[in-house]
C-alpha positions as CSV (number, residue, x, y, z in Angstrom):
1,M,85.0,79.7,126.3
2,S,84.1,82.4,123.7
3,L,85.8,82.8,120.4
4,Y,87.2,86.1,121.7
5,Q,88.8,84.3,124.6
6,E,90.2,81.6,122.3
7,A,91.6,84.3,120.1
8,A,93.2,85.9,123.1
9,D,94.8,82.5,124.0
10,L,96.3,82.3,120.5
11,I,97.7,85.8,120.8
12,L,99.2,85.2,124.3
13,S,100.9,82.1,123.1
14,S,102.2,83.6,119.9
15,K,105.9,84.6,119.6
16,H,105.5,86.8,116.4
17,M,102.0,87.9,115.5
18,L,101.3,89.9,112.3
19,A,98.1,91.6,111.3
20,L,96.8,91.9,107.8
21,T,94.1,94.5,107.2
22,G,91.9,95.3,104.2
23,A,89.1,97.7,103.3
24,G,86.7,96.1,105.9
25,I,88.5,97.7,108.8
26,S,88.1,101.2,107.3
27,T,84.5,100.9,106.2
28,E,83.7,101.6,109.8
29,S,85.4,104.9,109.4
30,G,83.1,105.8,106.5
31,I,85.4,104.7,103.7
32,P,83.6,102.6,101.1
33,D,85.4,99.5,99.7
34,F,85.8,98.9,96.0
35,R,82.9,96.5,96.0
36,S,80.5,99.0,97.5
37,N,77.4,99.9,95.4
38,T,77.1,103.3,97.1
39,G,78.8,106.7,96.7
40,Y,81.2,107.4,93.9
41,Y,82.0,103.7,93.3
42,S,78.4,103.4,91.9
43,K,79.3,106.0,89.3
44,M,82.8,104.9,88.2
45,D,85.1,102.0,87.7
46,P,87.8,102.4,90.5
47,M,90.2,100.1,88.7
48,A,90.2,102.5,85.8
49,A,90.0,105.7,87.9
50,L,93.0,104.7,90.0
51,S,95.1,103.1,87.2
52,R,98.6,104.2,86.2
53,D,97.4,104.3,82.6
54,T,94.6,106.8,83.3
55,L,97.0,109.0,85.4
56,L,99.5,109.2,82.6
57,N,97.4,109.2,79.5
58,N,94.0,110.6,80.6
59,P,94.8,113.0,83.5
60,R,91.4,114.7,83.1
61,Q,89.7,111.5,84.0
62,F,92.1,110.8,86.8
63,Y,91.5,114.2,88.5
64,R,87.8,114.0,87.9
65,E,87.4,110.5,89.4
66,G,90.5,108.9,91.0
67,F,91.7,112.1,92.7
68,V,88.3,112.5,94.4
69,I,88.7,109.1,96.1
70,L,92.2,110.0,97.4
71,K,91.3,113.5,98.7
72,D,88.3,112.2,100.5
73,L,90.5,110.1,102.7
74,Q,92.1,113.1,104.3
75,D,89.4,113.9,106.9
76,K,88.7,110.3,107.9
77,K,89.4,109.2,111.5
78,P,90.5,105.9,112.9
79,N,87.9,103.7,114.5
80,E,88.0,101.3,117.4
81,G,89.5,98.5,115.3
82,H,92.5,100.7,114.4
83,Y,93.0,101.6,118.0
84,A,92.7,98.0,119.2
85,L,95.5,97.0,116.9
86,A,97.6,99.9,118.1
87,Q,97.0,98.7,121.7
88,L,98.0,95.1,120.8
89,E,101.3,96.5,119.5
90,D,101.8,98.7,122.6
91,L,101.3,95.5,124.7
92,G,104.1,93.8,122.7
93,Y,101.9,91.1,121.1
94,L,101.5,92.5,117.6
95,K,104.8,92.9,115.7
96,G,103.5,94.8,112.7
97,I,100.5,95.5,110.4
98,V,100.4,94.7,106.7
99,T,97.7,96.9,105.3
100,Q,96.2,97.0,101.9
101,N,94.6,100.4,102.7
102,I,96.0,103.8,101.7
103,D,94.0,105.8,104.2
104,N,96.8,106.3,106.8
105,L,94.4,105.4,109.6
106,H,96.7,102.9,111.3
107,T,99.5,105.5,111.7
108,R,96.9,108.0,112.9
109,A,95.8,105.5,115.5
110,G,99.3,105.2,116.8
111,S,100.5,102.0,115.2
112,K,104.3,102.2,114.6
113,T,105.2,99.2,112.4
114,V,103.0,99.4,109.4
115,Y,103.7,97.9,106.0
116,E,101.7,100.0,103.6
117,V,101.9,97.6,100.6
118,H,99.6,99.7,98.5
119,G,101.1,103.0,99.4
120,H,99.6,105.9,101.3
121,T,98.1,109.4,100.8
122,R,100.5,111.5,103.0
123,T,102.8,112.5,100.2
124,V,103.2,112.8,96.4
125,H,106.3,112.8,94.3
126,C,107.5,114.3,91.0
127,L,107.8,111.8,88.1
128,K,110.7,113.8,86.7
129,C,113.0,114.7,89.6
130,G,111.6,112.6,92.4
131,K,110.9,115.5,94.7
132,T,108.5,114.7,97.5
133,L,105.7,117.0,98.6
134,P,102.9,116.8,101.2
135,F,99.6,115.6,99.9
136,E,98.0,118.9,101.0
137,D,100.2,120.9,98.7
138,Y,99.2,118.6,95.8
139,R,95.5,118.9,96.8
140,K,95.7,122.7,96.7
141,K,97.3,122.7,93.2
142,V,94.4,120.6,91.9
143,L,91.5,122.2,93.8
144,V,92.6,125.8,94.3
145,D,95.0,126.4,91.4
146,Q,93.1,124.2,89.0
147,E,96.5,122.8,87.8
148,I,95.8,119.6,85.9
149,P,98.1,117.7,85.9
150,P,99.7,119.4,88.9
151,K,103.4,120.3,88.4
152,C,106.5,120.0,90.5
153,P,107.6,123.4,91.9
154,S,111.2,122.5,91.4
155,C,111.4,121.1,87.8
156,G,107.9,121.4,86.3
157,G,107.5,117.6,86.0
158,D,104.1,115.9,86.7
159,L,103.3,115.1,90.3
160,R,101.7,111.8,91.3
161,P,100.4,110.3,94.6
162,D,102.4,107.8,96.5
163,V,99.8,105.1,96.2
164,V,100.2,101.9,94.3
165,M,97.8,102.2,91.3
166,F,96.5,99.4,89.1
167,G,99.4,98.8,86.7
168,D,102.1,99.8,89.2
169,M,104.8,97.5,90.6
170,M,104.5,96.5,94.2
171,P,106.7,98.8,96.5
172,P,109.6,97.8,98.8
173,A,107.0,97.6,101.7
174,F,105.7,94.4,100.2
175,E,109.1,92.8,100.4
176,A,109.4,93.8,104.0
177,A,105.9,92.5,104.7
178,F,106.8,89.2,103.0
179,A,109.8,88.8,105.2
180,A,107.7,89.6,108.3
181,A,105.2,86.9,107.4
182,Q,108.0,84.4,107.0
183,N,108.9,85.1,110.7
184,S,105.4,85.0,112.0
185,D,103.5,82.1,113.7
186,L,100.1,83.9,113.9
187,M,98.3,86.2,111.5
188,L,95.3,88.3,112.5
189,V,93.4,89.1,109.4
190,C,91.0,92.0,109.7
191,G,88.6,93.1,106.9
192,S,90.3,91.5,103.9
193,S,88.6,89.4,101.3
194,L,92.0,87.7,100.8
195,V,91.5,87.5,97.0
196,V,93.8,90.3,95.9
197,A,97.3,89.0,94.9
198,P,100.0,89.1,95.9
199,V,98.9,90.1,99.4
200,S,96.5,87.1,99.4
201,Y,99.5,84.7,99.5
202,L,100.7,85.9,102.9
203,P,98.1,84.1,105.1
204,G,99.3,80.8,103.6
205,M,102.8,81.4,105.0
206,V,101.8,81.2,108.7
207,K,100.8,78.3,110.9
208,K,97.9,79.9,112.7
209,L,95.2,82.2,111.5
210,I,92.5,84.4,113.1
211,I,90.1,85.9,110.5
212,I,87.7,88.6,111.2
213,N,85.7,89.5,108.1
214,K,82.0,90.0,107.4
215,E,82.1,87.8,104.3
216,E,83.7,84.4,103.8
217,T,87.3,84.2,102.6
218,P,89.2,81.5,100.7
219,Y,91.2,80.9,103.9
220,D,88.3,80.3,106.3
221,Y,88.7,76.6,105.9
222,K,92.2,76.6,107.4
223,A,91.8,79.3,110.0
224,D,91.9,78.5,113.7
225,I,89.2,81.1,114.4
226,V,86.8,82.8,112.1
227,L,84.5,85.7,113.1
228,H,82.0,86.9,110.4
229,E,81.2,90.2,112.1
230,A,82.2,93.9,112.3
231,I,85.9,94.4,112.7
232,G,86.0,97.1,115.4
233,P,83.7,95.5,118.0
234,A,85.3,92.1,117.5
235,L,88.9,93.4,117.9
236,T,87.9,95.4,121.0
237,K,86.4,92.3,122.6
238,I,89.6,90.3,121.8
239,V,91.8,93.0,123.3
240,E,89.6,93.0,126.4
241,A,90.0,89.2,126.7
242,V,93.8,89.6,126.3
243,N,93.9,92.1,129.1
244,E,91.7,90.0,131.3
245,K,93.9,86.9,130.8
246,R,97.1,89.0,131.4
247,S,95.8,90.2,134.7
248,S,94.5,86.9,135.9
């Protein structure tokens, strides 16, 4: 029996499966991870570029570096890994996705229950009055109007993206993800190094683990199945095995 078939058996026997996704699932959509030595990450420190301190105290740097990372996510498309997870949810086996990514690709792929624990790039909000605006309006203020920092049309306060930056508190989505993990008996980890706290604590809360990641993780030793390979093809094969076993 292949590891894909073994994974399918675990999924079929699970009562509450949760997925946890990291940057590795989105690199296959052309989005580099923070550890990449290519593209803009080779020219900047993402932890500084995407920090709350830089946004508030050095907006020129933020809109020269951090904003570039955020705006470049807008034209990315889901890959087969995102669609495979959406299919598992449609089949009723996957109860939700906890994602460390801010690229919106799970929702674009059709997933419905997504805990975006690091935020997203669909909207921005005003730091003064709290007004929410579409990210596209924000993008135009920066790129077309050259308004730095961009201002709220209602009160003139500074706008900021709805992403969790370095130095921010975790959002309510993390509390919801934590509760979901407490109710789960299987976690399907896809493309996460499992070293970034507090999300890295979640796999330790479930009894069974399937890990798909190109590199080793601190949880490989306790996982039931480990696949060190590309996320999209592996998830596709697992879903195929699930469908074969369902119909047999």
